[in-house]
N, C-alpha and C positions, 0 to 999 in steps of 0.2 A: 900791822903787828910785826914783831920780829920773829925770826925763825925759831927762837927759843921758846916763844909763847905758844906755839902750835903743838897739838898732840899728834903723836906719830902712831899710826895704826898698821895692823897687818891682818890677814885672813887665815882662818884655820883651813888647811887644804882639804881635810875630810868633809867638813861641812860645805865647802865650796862645791865639791863633787856632788854631795847630796843635793845641794840647791839646783845644780844644773840638771841632775837626774829628775828631781821633782818638776822642773820646768819642762823637760822632755815628756815626762809622764802626763803632766797636766795638758800639754799641747796635744798628745795622742788622744787622751780622753775627750778634750774639747773638740778636736777635729772629728772624732768618731760620732760624738753626740750631735754636733752641729750638722754633720752630713745627713743625719736622719731627717733634718727639717725639710729638705727639698723633696723627700720621698713620701711625705705624709701630708694629710689634709685635716682641717678642723681642729678638735681638741688635742689630738695626738701631736699635731705640729706645734701647738703652744707648749705642750709638755717637753717636747724635745728642745724647743727654743730656750725654755727656762733652764733645763738641764745643761745645755751647751753654754749658756751665759754663766751659770754657777761654776761649771768646770773650768772655763777659760779664765774668768775673773778670780775665782778662788785659787786656781793653780798658780796663777801669776803672783797672787798675794802670798801664798805659801812659800813659793820660790824666793820672793823678796825677803820674807822675814827669816827664812833658813839662812839665806846669805847674810842677813844682819847678825844672826847668831854666830856665823863664821867670822864676823868682823870684830877684831880685838883692838879696842881703842886705848886701853891702858887706864881707864878711869871707870868709875861706876856708872852704869847706864840703866835707866828704866824707861818704860814706854807708857805714854798716856793711853788709858783704856779707850776713851771716847774717840780720840784721834785714830787710834789703831783700828777700831771697828769701822770708823768712817772710811779709812783707806780700803778696807775690805768691801764695803758697800759700793764705793766708787768703782772699784775694779769689776764688780759683778754687774752693776747697772750700765756702765759704759760699754762693757763687752756685749751685754744684751741689746743695747741700742745699736751697736754696730751690726750685729747679726740681723736685727729687725730690719734695718735699712737695706741690707744686702738682699735678704730673702723676700722683701716686698717687691723688688724689681731687680732681677739678676742682670745687671749691666755694669760696664766699667765705671760710669759716673757713680753708680750706687756702691760699687765695691770700694772706690776711692773715698767716697763720703763716709761709708761705714768704717773704713780703715782709719780715717782721721779721727772719728769719734772713739773707736776702740783704742787706737794708739794714744790719743790724748788722755783717755781714761787710765791707761796703763801708767803713763808718765805721772798723771795726777796721783794715782795710787802710790807710786814710788815716793814722790816727794811729800805726799801726806804722811806716809809711813815714817819718812825721815824726820818730818816735823814732830811726830809723836815721841821722839827720843827726849828723855830728861837726863841731863848730865851737867857737870860744872865746866862747861865750855860753850863758846859761841859758834853757831854753824853758818857757813857761807858757801857760795858755789862759784866755780869757774864758769863764766858765761859760755864760753865756746863748748866746753864739754857738756854743760847743761843743755845747750841747744842740740848738740849731737845726740845726746840720749833721747831727747824728744823725737828727733827724726828716726832714730833706730826703732823706737816704740811704735811710731806710726807705720814705718815700713814693715815691721814684724806683724802688726795687726792686719795691715792690708794683705800681706801674703797669706796669713792664716785664713782670712775671710775668703780669699780667692780659692784657696785649697779646699775649703768646705763646700764650694760649689761644684767641684770636679769629682765625678765618680772615681774612686780609687780602690785599688786592691790593698790587701793588708800590708805588703812590703812597701808599697808606695805611701801608705798612710804612716807607716813607721818612719820612713825616710823624712817625710814632711814634718813629723813631730820632732825629730832630731834637729832639723834645720831651724824650726820655729823656736824650740827650746833653747838652742844655742843663741838665736837672735835675741830672745827675751833676756837671757843671762847676760849677753853682751850689753844690752841696754841698761840692766841693772848695775853692772860693774862699771860701765861708763858713767852712770850717774853717781856712783860712789866715788869714782875718781874725781868728779867735779866738786865733791864736798870738801870744805875747809873747816877744821875744828880748832878754835883758839881758846886757851885756858883762861878761865875767869878767876880761879883761886889756886892756892898752893896745891901741888899734887899730893894726894893722899886719899885714903878711904873716905868716901862720901856716901850719903844716903839721900835718897829723894823719893817722894811719893810717886808711884806708878807701877806699871806692869814689869815685874822683874824678868830676868832671863828664864827663870823656871816656868813662870806662868806663860811667858811668850812661847817657850818650847811646847808647853801643853796645848796652847792655842794652835800652834803650827801642827802638832800631832793630830789634833781633832780635825783640822782642815784637811790634812793629808789623808786621814782615815776616811773623811767624807769623799775625797776624790777617789780613793780606792773603792769605797762602796759604790760610788757612781760608776766606776769602771766595771766592777763586778755586775752591777745591775745592768749596765749597758751591754756587757757580754751576754748575760742571760736574756735580756730584752732583744739583743741582736739576733739570737737564735730564733726567738719567737717572732721577732720582726721579720727576719729573713723568710721564715716559713710562711708567715702571714703575707709577706710581700710576694713570695712565689705564688701562694694561693690567689692573692689579689690579682697578680699578673695573669694567672691562668684564667680566673673569672673575667678579668678585664679583656683578655684576649678572646675568651669564649663569647663574652658579650659583644665584642667588636666583630667577631666572625658572624654571630647571630644577627647583629645589626646590619652587617654588610650583606648577608644572605637575605635578611628581611627586606632591606631596601632595594637590592638589585635583582631579586628573584623575578623570573618572567611570569611566574604564577602569582595571582592576587592572594595576599595574605592579610587576614584581619585578626587583630588581637582583641578578644572579647571577654568581658567579665560577666559570668553567668551566676554570680553569687546570689543575687536577688531572686533569680529564677529558682535556684536550688532551695532557697528559704521558702519560696511560695509552694514548691512541691512538698517540702517537709511539713508545711502547714496543712496541706491536703491530707497527708498521711496521718497527721495528728488528729484530724477530723474523721478518720476511719475509711478514707477513700482507698480502694484497692484496685478496682478496675478503671485504670486511668483512661484507656481507649474509650470506654463508654462515657466516662465523665466528660472527656474533651468533646465528644460528639454532642452531648446534651448541654454543654456549657461552652459554646464557642466564644463567649465574651472572656472566659478565663484565658483561652489561647491568645486572644488579642492583647489582653493585659500583660500576659507573660512575655509576649514579643516586645512590649514596651519596656520591660525590665532588663533586657540585654543591653549592656553598656559597651560601646566600642572604644577600646583603649587606644588603638593605633591601627593604621593601615599603611601599606607600602606603596612605592611609586607605581608599580604595575596596576594596582587598584585604581589609582587616580587616572592612569591612562585609559583603562578599560571603561570607566564610568564617566570619562570626559570631564573630570573636575580639575580646577586650577590648583587647588591645594586641599589639605585635609580638612580644614575648617569648612570649605564650601561643601565637601562631600558629606561630612558628618552632620551638617546642618540641613541636608536635603535627603535624609534617609527615607522620608515618607514618599518621595518621588522615585527613589531608586527601587524600593521593594513594592511590588504591586499587590493588590488585594488577593490575586491568585497565589502569591508566594506564601500567604498565611496557611494554606493547606499543607505546604511542604514543612513549614515551621511546626505545625501540629504533629507531623510524623517525627520531627526532630525532638520535640518536647516529649513525645511518648517514649522514644528511645532513651532519653535522659532519665525519665521517670522509671523505666523498667531496668535501669542499671546497665545499659549498654556501654561498652567501652569506646565505641566510635559511631559515626553516622555518615551516610553518603546519600545524596539525592540530587536530582536535576530540578531547578527552579527557574521560573520566569523572572526577569528583572527589566530595568529600563535605565538607560544612561541619562545624564543630565541634559544631553542634547535631544532626548526624546526617542532614541533608537531602541527598539525592543530587542532583547538578547536572552539567551538561555545560558545559565551558569551551572556547573557541576560543583556542588558543595561537598566538602569533605573535612571532617573534623574528628579529633581524638580527645576524649575526656580523660585527662591525666589522673591516675589513681593517687599520685602524691599531692594532688591539689583537690581534696574532697569538696571544698567550697567552690571550685572551678572559677577562681578569680582571674585566671589567664588561660583562655582556650584559644588555640590557634585554628583558624578556619581558612582553608584554602578554597579559592574560587577559580575555576577554569572556564573560559569562554568556549562553550560547545555549540554556539549558534549554528555555525556552518555544518558541524558534524550532525546536529540534531536535524537540521534541514535536509542534509543528505540522507540520514536514517529515515526521516519521515517520507522523503521522496522514494527511498528504496522500499519502505513498507507499502507506500501507495502503489509503487510499480508492481510489487509482489502481489498486493491485493488485487490490483487490476488484472495482472496475469492470471491469478487464480480465478477471478471472476470470469475472465474471458475463457479460460479452460473449462470452468464449471458450466458456464452458460452457452458454450459454443454448440451450434447445431451439428457441427462436424465432430467426429471422433478424433481425440488427441491421444496418441500413444507415444510415450517417451522411453527409449531403451538405452542401455549403456553399451560399451564396447564388447561386452560378452553376449549381447543380445537379450539381456534380462530387462523386464519391464520396470521402469521407474515411476511412470505416471499413466493413469488410465481413467479418463474423465467420464462423467455420466453419459455423454453421448455415445462413447465407446461401449459403455455397459449395455445401453439400449441396442446398439447395432449388433454386438456379438452375443448378447445374452449372458454376459459374464460379470460377476460382481468385481468391483475394484479390489476389494480385499483379497479375492481369490486370484487376481491377476498379478499383483505386485510381487516382484521378485522371481516370477517364473519366466522361462524362455518364451519370447514372443512367437518364434517359429512353431513351437509345439502347440501353442495355445490357439492362434488365430489363422494359421496357414494350413491349407490342405497338405497332406504328407508328400505329394508329388512335387511340391515347390520348395520344400524345406532345405534340401541339399543345395539347391541353387542359391537360396538366400544366404546360407552360411558361407558358401564359397565367395560370394560377393562381399560379405563382411570381412572375410579373411583377406581378400585382395585389397580392399580399401585400407585396412589397418597396416598392411605391409607396404603398399606403394602409393596410396592416396588415389588410385584410379577407381572410378565409379561409372555406372551407367544410368543411374536413376535419380541422383541427387539434384534437386532444383527443377525437376520436370514433373509434369502431371501425366500420370499413367494409370492404366486400369489393371487391376489384379483380381484374383479370386480369393474371397475370404471364407473363413470357416466359423460357423456359429457353434454355440455350446451344444445344440442338439444334433450336430453333425451335418447340417445342411450347408451347402455352398451358395454363394451369392456374389454378384459383381461389386467391386469396391473401386472407387476412384481415389487415387493416392498421390500425395505430394510429400517429399521427405527433404529435410535439411539437416545439416551437421553442425554442431557447435562445439568449440574447444572449451572445456571446463577443467582447469587445473592440469592442463597438458593431456587430457583424455577426451576423446570424442563422445558427445552425447547426440543421439539421433532422435529427431521429433518427426513423427508421421501424422499428417492430417488426412483422415479417412472419411469418405462419404458413401453411404449405401445407395447405389444407383439402381437398385432392383426396380423401384417404381418407375424411374426414368426410362430404363430399358424397356420395361413393359409398356409404358406409355408410348415410347417410340415405335414399338412393335404394333401397338394398337393403332397409332397414327398411320403407320405404313399400310396396315390392313384396311383402315378406314379409307385412306386415299386410293388404295387398289380397288376397294369395293365401290367407292364413289366413281372412279373412272369407269368400272364396268357398268355401274348404274347409269351413268351418262350415256353410254353406248346403248345399253338395253332400253333405256327410256326413249332414245331417238328411234330405235328400231321398232319399238312397240307402237309408237304413234303411226308410222306408215303401215305397219303390219295390221294394226287394228282397222285402218281404213279399208285395206284389202279384204280382211275377214268380214268386215261389215257388208261389203258387196257380195262376197261369196255366200255368207250365211243368209243374207237377205234374198239373194237369187235362189238359193236352194229352198229356202222356206216358201218363197212364192211358187216355185215349181211344184213342190210337194202338194200344195193346195189345189193344183190344177190337173195332176196326173194320178193314175191309179195302176194297180197291177205290178208287172215286173219293173216298169220304170220307177215307180214309187219305191219299190224294194231296193233298187239300185241307188236311188238318191239319198235314202236315209242314212247308210253308212258314211256317205260323203258329208252330210250335215253333221253327223256325230264327230267325224274327224275334224271338221272346221271348228266345232265347239271345243274339242280338245285343244286345238291350236290357240283358240281364244283364252282357255284356261291357262295355257302355258304362258302366253303373253301376260296374263294377269299376274302370274307368279313373278315374271320378270319385273313388272311394275312394283310389285310388293317388295322385292329385293332392292330395287332402286329408290324405294320410298316415294314413289310417285303415284301409287294407287290412291283412289279416293275413298277415304274412310268415313264412316258414319258412326261416330262414337256415341255410346249410350251407357247407361248404368248396367253393369254385368255382375252377377253373383256367381263366382267361380264354383261354389259348392253346388248350386242348383245346376249349373251348366254340366259339371262332372256327373251329377246324378242322372240328368236327362240323356247324356251320351253313353252311360254305362252299358246299356243293352247293345247299342251299336258297336261299341268297342269290343264287347265279348264276342259278338258274331265276327268281327273283323279279325281278332287276334287268334281265335280258335280255342279249343278246350285244353291244350297243353300249356297255356299261359295262365297263371293265377294272377288275378287283379285284386289289389288291395288299395283302399282309399284311406287317407289320413286327412280328414277335412277339419279345419279350425272351426270351433263352434261359434266364435265371435268374429267372424270374418268380415272385413270391410268390403264395400262394393268397389269395383274397379271401373275406371272410365276408359272404354275401349269399344272397338267395332266387334260386336258379338260374333258375327260370321267369321271374322278373321281369327278370333280366339278359338272357335270350334275347329277351324281348319288347322290351326297350330297344334291343338291337342291331338287331333287325328293324325297329323304327320308325325308327331313325336311317338305316339303309341305304335304306329306302323314301323318306324325305325327301330323301336325297341323290340318289336316282334322279330324283325329281320336279324337283330343282334343275338336272338335266343332261338336258333333253329331247332334245338333239342328241347325246347320248353324252358320255363323259368317263372320268375315272379316279376310283375310290373306293379309299381306303386305310384299312385297319383296323390299328390300332397298339396294342400293349400295352407296359406298362412299370412299373417300380417307382418310386415318387415319395415323397419326404420333404417334406411341407409344413411350413415353419418358422413362427416366430412372426410374421415380417413379413407372410407371405402370409395368415395367419390374421387379422392386424390389419386387412387390407384386405378380407377376406371373413368377415364376423362369424358366419356359420352353420357354420363349419368349425373344428375344433380341430387344433392342430399334431400331427403324427405320421406314421406310415407308411401309405401307401395304394397300391392297385393301380389303375392307369389303363387304361381302355379308351377309345380315341379313334377317331372316324370322320371322315375328311376327304374332301371332294369338290372337284372343279374346276369347279363350277357358277357360276351368275351371282352368288352371294353375296347379302348382305343389307345395306341401309343401317343406320346406327346406330339410327335410331328404330324399325326393324323388329326388329333384334337385341334391343333393350332389352325388347320385349314378347313375345319368342318363347316364353317359358315360361308365359304367361298362358293359362288354360283358354279354349277356344272361339275363341282368336285364330288366324287362318290367312290366308295370302296365296293359297291355292289357290281355284280356282273353286268355286262353290256346288255342293254334292253330291260334291266330290272330297276332302273332308277334314273331320274333326270339330273340329280344333283342340285335340285332347286328347293327341296323341302325345308332344310334348315336355313338356307339363305333367305327364303321367303319369311320365315319366322323372325330371323334377324332384322330384315328390313321393316317388317310390321312393328316389331318391338321398338326400334329406334324412331320410326315415324310416329308412334303413339306416345313418345316421351318416356319409354320404358327401357328395359335392359334384359339381355339374355346371357346366361352364363352356362358353360358346359364343364363338367367335372368327370373324368374318366380314368380308370386304372385297368390295365391289361389283366383279364381273367377275373376281375372283380365287378365289372359293370360300369354303367354310365348314368349320370344324372344331369338333366337339363332343367335349369330354373329360369322361368319367364317372370320378369317383374314388370307390372303395369301400374300406372299412377292410381292412387286412391281417389275415389269419386267423393268430391266435396258436396255440401248441400247446395252451394251456389252453382256448381257445375251441373248438378242434377237438374236444377230448375232450368238452366240455360239449354240443356240438351233434350229436355222433354219435348216431344213432338205430338201434335194432336192426331187423333186417329183419322185416317183418310177414308172416304167412302169407298166401298167395294163396288167393282163393276163386273159385268159379265165379260167373258173372253172376247177380245177384239171389239172393244166398245167403239162406237162410231160417233160422228158429229158433223156439223155443217159450218163451223166457224171459219174465219179467214186466218190463215197461218202464213207468216213470212219465213221461208227457209233460207238460211245463209250458210253456205258450205263451199270451201274453195275447191274441193275434189269433185270433179264433174260427175264421176260415176256414183259416188256416194250421195251427191245431191240429187241425182236422177233417181236412185233407189228410194230415198226418203220421200221425195215428191210423189213418186208413183204409188207408194204404199199409202200416203196420206189421202190422195185422191181416191183410191180404191175404198178408203174408209169413209168417204163422203165429204171430206174437208175441201174448202177452196184454198188454193195455194198460190203464193207469189214467191219467186226465188231470186237470190242474189249471190254473187260469187265471193264478195268480201264486204267489209264494213262500210266503206264509202258508198258502194252501190246500194246497200241496204238502207242507208240514211236517205239516199235520193228517193227511194220508194216511200219511206216514212214521211218525207216532206210533201208527198202528194196527198190527195184527198181520200185515197182508198182506205176503208176502215180495216184495221189489223187487230185481231184478237190475241194472237200469240206470236212471239218472236222465238223461233227455234233456230239456234245458232251454234256453230262449232266454236270451241274455245280458242284453239290455236289456228290463226289464219295469217296469210301474208297481207301486205298493204299497209303495215304500220298500225293496225288497230286489232286488238284482241276481241274475243267474244264478250268479255266482261266490259271492256270499254264501250263497245257497241250497245250493250244492254243499258249501261248507265246514261249514254247519250239519248238513247231511245226513250227511256223513262223520263228524261228531262223534257222531251218533246211531247210524249204521250204518257202522262203519269199513270193511267189505268192499264197500260200495256203489261201483259204477263210474258215471262221468259222461261224457256226450257233450253238448258245447255246440253250439248252432246259432245263427247271427246273421248279419245283413247289415251290422252296424255294431258293433264290439266295444268301443269306447272303450278304457279302460285296465284293465279288470277281469281279462282273461285274456291280454292282449297288453301288453308293456312294451317301450318304445323300439322299436316296430314289429315285435317278435319274439314269437312265441307262447311262453307259458311252457312250460318242460320238463314232459313227462308229461301234457299237456292234449290231449284228443281234441276236435277241432273240425270242424264242417261248415259251410261258408259258404253263406248264402242268396244267390240261389235255387239249388235243386238238383233233380235228376231222381230218379226212383224208384230207379234203379240206384245213384246216389251215396249215397242214404240207406241202402239195403240193405248196401252195402259198409262204410260207416262204422259202422253199428250192430253189424255182425258183428265188425268190427275192434275196437271198444271192448269188446265182451263177451269176446272171446278174448284181449285183451291181458293 
């Protein structure tokens, strides 16, 4: 066409500026709304996407048609409604597609793709809007400018989408909107510059059906108002969105921190849902249950069911490590292996705490790892008040296996220590650095006679040490605390203790020091050694007396042989002389007999006298001797008897008991030179293990007691301790041999009994003699048949073999027997006697000494003789029997015995008695 056929156009400057402003405003709103898309999820994201599409597409459309209003073509122009609406739809849809592509995958290919879609849509909207024009002209486009406008549209759209992906501040957003609005305006005006309008009819006013400028302006106004409304809504929503975003970020950060703590905590954490348990408890309350403890005890099945209602929502990594699980699924699927049947008892307490409205619960429970290792866990949980249904309860679990094992070991150690202290036979006394008592065990209570409650907290020195040792103890404590120097720690030593009754006693002691919290604690182990010291003293006394007994026994043997000859010779001489000679010999014979009595006392002390035990009634014996005792003691001594009415019989040598009673009463008389009272007492006594433990030479059992008490001057302890020693006496020279009490002592021990002396100065003395009770079996065994009585110096004609190693004694015996009419053969020892017995000479009686040289005792000779001649009778003679015919101080049953020295009459009676038995 010619240049004259083209319509010439121009733009209204004011509307152009308005169009550019609308483009900038639309860009700002679109960028702001589209920027929300990346910060939201779900439905909110869709809303912001639609809003961004409308803002971007509608803004570009409004800018386009405002610019079209600014375009003055010089001819009437209307716009097709359908095509105009289509252009708006294209703008919105293509902008939305561009945003969708970009926000599905925020990458450069996506941004470029979205930019092409949105840019193409902008260009399509522009040229569709141009196509909506109805006018008397033909529209065409310059190809180059057309292409340039499309490129500008795509570049502007790509830039816009890229900007929406970047977090921007307000000034950055405004700058981006200006650039983008200018680019869109540039695209529009480039497209307008590409348009060519050729006239189809004469120039003049024309009309055409379509949207007039007025209606177009109204549409543009509505669209612009919509954009402004979207902007206001965006601003309002932005504030709420920013606040929600901040809150969301806080919640998200809190959740992230919680998750980080939950997952990385060293303590096991379980997130558990108790809502079903709460519902079950509510159901019980509705049924009227109030005493949950009782209900749980009576219905253990409810506790088991409630345990199954707990749902584990989550566990952390520490839990998996503790229970040796690979993952959460493995652990949660094996809870029946993790929690043992014993754990149910702990859950019962947990359930009770929950039912009673407790805010928290803590307990130790047994459990098991998936590897089968038994562990102990400390459970701790808080029931949040803001979650009444307890849908999320955090339970922490701490592995306390080692701690519990250590605690159990400590408790066991403490229990063992307490048991050792409580059951220790030795006293245990613990004191602090001030010397105050911290521990006082039962043995210490027994030793000192002080109750533990009365001892704790008191100063040890004042309580159990005699006053004279206290200052030394305190000085030692002070020195140790100041310098660490000590003299007694770690050593065994002996000290003097003080009982509650004020008595003192020997104590064996060992002390150690232990540091406790920087302060020393002293532990003393004490043992009452009174019994040991007493036993040692008794042993020393027994050993001393045994040594003296060995000496006296040996002397007695030889001395008895000499006295046998002396007494026998004097007895024989007295029978053959008269007058002054007889008067001179009689004192000599009495002196010899006194010597024999003295030797007999020595034998009694050495426990080597021959006893003939029999049943003895102490009450009868005391009654029989009362007259004798009254004559012996004199009129200034009052005698009182306290005889037990149900007294047992004793098994003892009656003659020795009589001698003992006589000796004791004589000693009592001598202790009361100015007169006094003597009491003879009998009684049944059971000596127990404790008494025997303190008196080593006595055995527990039943004994008959004979006691003599005087009101004399008494004895000090050092005299009483030596009272039973032979030849010890406090009497004047010539008034006592010192053998009376020693004889009683030896007789009691030889008889299996016991003698005890109690004396206090100025208060008198008591001597108690304990002899064994006679049993029925012993009474039958000791019963002896009555022997026939003979006249003085009975005679006979039987054959007697006399065996005696002492030539003089043998001659004395042989001479006396022949004078009595007996036939006699003699031998010096056992082998010689056996030679005689091997012969054909009839022997009626073997009369033999017990102790002989040659390797054969009298008992051995008798046994061998009886084997060769079963009907042979034996009579033993001896002054020292040892144990050949006497056992435990008693003559063997059926044994005939004559003790040296003896007189002619004693020999005649015993020989006749043996032959006639």
